[in-house]
N, C-alpha and C positions, 0 to 999 in steps of 0.2 A: 637077260636083263640082269643088271648088277643089283646085288642087295646092298640095302642102305641099314645102318646100325645106329640105333638112338642110344646115346650116352645117358649116365644120371643128370649130367649137366644141362643137356637137350630136353631131358624131360622135365627137369625143374622150370625151364623157360616155358615148356608148354603149360605146365601147372600154373604159373604165374599168369598166363594169359585169362585165366578164369574158366577154363573148359573143363566140364565135369565128365568127357567122354575122350577115349583115344581110340580111333578107327586105326587098326592095323591093316595094312596091305600086304598081299602076297610078298613083296620085294622087300620088305621092312622086318628088321630083328630089333629086339629091346635086350640090352646088357641085364645081367641080372639087379644091377644097382638101379637102372632105368624103371625096370619092373617093380622094385620094391618101392621106390619113390610115388610112382602111380597109386599102387595100393595103400600106401600110409596117406597119400593126398585124397584118398577116396575118388581117384578118378578110375571110371570103369573102361576096361580094356575089351574091345571090341574087333573080331577078326571080320574084314569087308574085302572080299575078292575085288572090289571095284575102287578101293580107297586110293589115292595118290598119296605120295610120300610129301611129309609137311614141308611146306614152303622154305623154310628157315631152319630144318632140321639137318642139314648135312654139317659135319665138324667144321668145314670151311666157313660157311655162311655163319653159324654160331659163333664163332671165334671172331668174325668180321664185327656182326653187332656188338658183342661185349666189347670189343677195342675202340667202336665208335662210340658206344654209351658210355664207355668210361674216359674217353678222351678228353684233354683240356678245354677243347672248344664246347664239347657237352657240358662240363661242368661249370663253366662260366655262363651257359644259357640257362641251367637249371638254377644257378643263383640268380641270375636277372630275372625268371620267371616268379620266384618266391618274392623278390625285391616287389616287382609290380603287383604281384598278388596281394602285399601287405598294403600298397598305396591304394589299391582297388578298396580294401576292406575300411582303411582310415578315411578316405572319403564317401563312405556308406554308399558304394556302389552295389554293395551284395550283404546279404542277411545270411546267416545261418551258415550251410554249405554251398550258397550259390555260386554261380559263376565259373567259369574255365578259360586256361590259355593254352595255346600250343605254338610250337615253333618247328620250322623244317631244320632239319639235322642234317640231312642229306637225301639224295635221290630215294623216295619211296619210304624215308624214314623221317619220323617227327616225337617229340619229345612232348608230353601230355601231362596236365595236372590231373591229381587223382579224384576221385568220387568221394562225398561225404565227408570233406576235410574244409575247415575255413580258409579261404584264400588268405587271411591275414596269418595264418600260423603253419603255412606250408614250411618245410624242408627240403633240400635237395634229394634227400633220399626217398621222397615219396614220388618223385617224377618217373614217368614211365617211358621206355621205348616202344611206338607202335608203328606198325606199317600201314601202306597207303589203303589197305582194306578194313582197317580198323583194328587188326589182330596185336594184341599186346605181345612183344617179343620179350621184353626185359622190364624189371622192376618188381618191388613185392608189394607195392599197393596199387590196387586196380584202378583203371585210368577212367576219366569221366567219361558218361555214357553219351554224351553229347557231343563226342568228338567226331561223330558221323556228320553232323551239321558243319563243323570245321572243315571237313574232307571236301564236301561240296564247293567251298570257296577254293581250296588248293587244287581241286582238278579243273575248275572252270577259270582259274587266274592265277596263271605261272608265276606272276610278279609278287604276289602274296608269300611272305616269308613267315609272319605271324598272324594268328588269329585270339581276338580278345573278346569274351563274351560274359556280359554282368547285368546287373538290374539297377542302373541308377534310377533315382526316383523321378527325376526331371524328364529324361526320356522316355522313362517309364508311364509318365502320366499321358505323354501321346502315343504310348503302346497301348495302353487300355482304351482310349477314343480310338485307336487304328487312324491317328490322324497324322499327317506328313507335315513336318514344321515347315514354314515358308522359307523363300530364299531372300536374298537382296537385303538383310537387313545389319549384318555384321563381317565386315572384309575377312576377319580370320577364317570364319566358317567356309567362305566362298574359295580362298586360297588352299587352306591345309586339309579341308574335308570334302568340300562340294556338295551336291545334293544327297540329301538324306531321304532314304525310302523307306516305306512300310510294306512289310512283307505279310501276306494274311495269316492268321492263327491257324498252327498246326500242333498236334502233341509233341511236346519237347523231346528231342532224342530219336523221333521216327523218321522213316526214309520220306515222310512227305513233307517235314518241315525243310529237311535237306534239300527236298525238291523245289521248294519254295524260296531257297535263298540262292540255290546255283546259277538262275539266269541273271539275277540282280548284282552279283559279286564283281562281275568283269566292269561293270560301269559306275559301282557304288562302293566306297570305303566304310560308310556306315550304313548301317541297315537296322530300322526298327522291326523287331519282331512283334507282329499284333498280340496284344495281351499278353506280353511274355517279358522282353526286354531289348537290350541292345547289343548288336554282335559287328566288329569293326575288324579289318583287316589293314597292315601294314608292313613295311618294308625291313622291321624288326620288332622285338616284342616291345619295347618302348614306342616306338611308332604306332602300334595298332592301340596301345592304350591310349597315346594323344590325342590319336582319334575320337576315341569314346570320351575324353575329359572335355574335349573343345566342343563337341555333340551334345553333351549335358549342360554344360554351361550356357551353350547358346539356348537349347529348351528351356532352361531357368530363366534366362533374361526374355525371352518370348513370354512366358507365363505371366513375369511382372509387368512388363511393358504394357499388357492387354489392360491393366488397371489406372493407366494413365491416360490423359486425353491426346488427342492428336494422333497423326499417321505419318511415318515418313519410310522412304526406302533408298537404296543405293540408286543413283540415277543410271538410266539404261545405257548412256553413254560413256559410262565409268565402269562397266561392268568388263568390257573387253582388256581395260588395263589389269583388273585383278587376274583375269585368265592368262595374260601375257605373263604376269608375274610367276603364276603357277606353272605354268609352261617351262620358264627357264630354270624353275627348282625341279623340274623332272617327274612332276606330280600327275599321275593320271586325273582326267575328266572327261566326261562323254560331252560335254558343251563346246569343245575348242572348234568345231566346225559351224556352229549355229551362227547367225546372224544377230546383230543387237536385238532387232525386234522380237526375235523368237526368245531370247533371253528375258525379257519382260513383257511378255503377254499378260500376265495377271499381275494385279497389285495383291502384294503378300498378305496385307491385312484382310484384304476382302476374300482371299483364298482360306486364310485361316479362320475367320468368323463364319464364312459360308459353309466351310465343312463341317462346322461343329453345329450348325443350324442355329445360330443365336445372332442378335444383333451385334455390331461393334460396340465394346463396352465404354463406359463412359467413367469421366472421375468419380470415384464414392462421394468426394464433398460437394459435387454438382448439383443443387437443390433440383435442377429441372432436368428432365430426360432429353436425351440429345435430339431425339427425333422432334421434340415440341419447338426448337430453337433452330433446326436446321434451315439454310436459306434465307433467315430474316434480316431486314436492314437494321441499321442501329436505332433506326426511330421507331420500327416496329417490336425489336426488343424491349427498347425502354418502355413501350405503352404495355408489352406481356408482364415486363416484372412490375411496375406501377400496379396492375390489375391483381397481380398474386398477393402483393404488399398490402394492397386496399382489403383485400379479403380476409388477409392474417388480423390485421388491425381491427378489423370490425368483429373478427371472431373473438378478439381478446377483449374488446370492449363490453361486447354481449355477456362474457363471462363473468363480468365485475359485478 
C-alpha cells in the first residue's frame, strides 16, 4: 500500500472545509507544514487505523480543484452568483442572511454561496467550491448549511445546472399556509415554470428537508417549502432566479385577484397551445402527456378557496354577501335591494 503525503496546501483546504478533526490513517503522512497548519487552526490530529485517505487530498486532485476554482469559467459564475444575489436582495426576496445560490462547475463540483452573509453584499471571494457530498474543498468563507437541499435537486435532476433558494413574501404567504398556487391563470407561469408544488415542512438544512425535495425536483422547477420559502432550479444561475421571480409575481397576482369580483381561467382547449410552446423552447414539464381534460379537472379558484377553507372572496365595496345574491334573477335582485333600502331609510327616519 503506497503512502500518501498531505502537504500544507492540502491541509489548508481541509481546514477551510470546517473540519475540527483530521483522522490520519496508516497510509497517510503529514508534512511538517501540514502538521503546523492543523495545530495552528485548532484541528485535532487523531490516528485511526481504519480511516481512508481524504478524497481530494492527492496532489493531483488538489491541483485540479484549485485550477478549476480559479478558472475563467468559475470566476464568471462567481460574479454572476453575486449579481443575482444582489437582485434577490433588492427585490426583497430575502432578509438578513437568508437565501442561498449554487451552480454546477464540473462533475461533482459546485460553487456555493456563504453562510451568514446578506445575499445583497456578496463578493466573488466569498464563494466556495464544494463536492457532491457537501464537503467544502476550497474557499475561505464557510458554505451555506442548506446546500444539502440543493444536492437533492442535483442528484435527482441531471438537467439542473443551478439552484436558487430565498424567502420572497408572496410565495412565502403560500408557504406559511402550505397552500399550492392554482394553475391556469397566467400563461407565463404555465410556459416558463409549470406547476408549483408544496413540500411539507422540515427543519432547514436537515436530511429530512432534502428528502422531501428530492422526489419533486425532476417534475417541478419551482417548489414551495412548507413554512419556509421557495426553491427553484434552472439551466443557469439567471434561469433559476427567473423561475423564482415569475413564481413570486404569480403568487402576488393571485393574492391581489382574490379581492376582486369574478373568476376566470385559461380555457382547457388553450392549455395544449401553451404546452406546445413550452416544448418547442425545450423546457421540462410533467404534463406533456396529459389530455386536455386532465389539465383542467379542477377550477383554479375553487381549488384555492377550498384549500384555505374559506368562501370565494367578494369585492370589499359590495354591500351584500355574494351568497345572498347568487343565482337570483334581475327581478328578485331588485326586490332584495329595495327591501334593504327600505330598511335603511326606515332606520334613518326613526333616528330623526
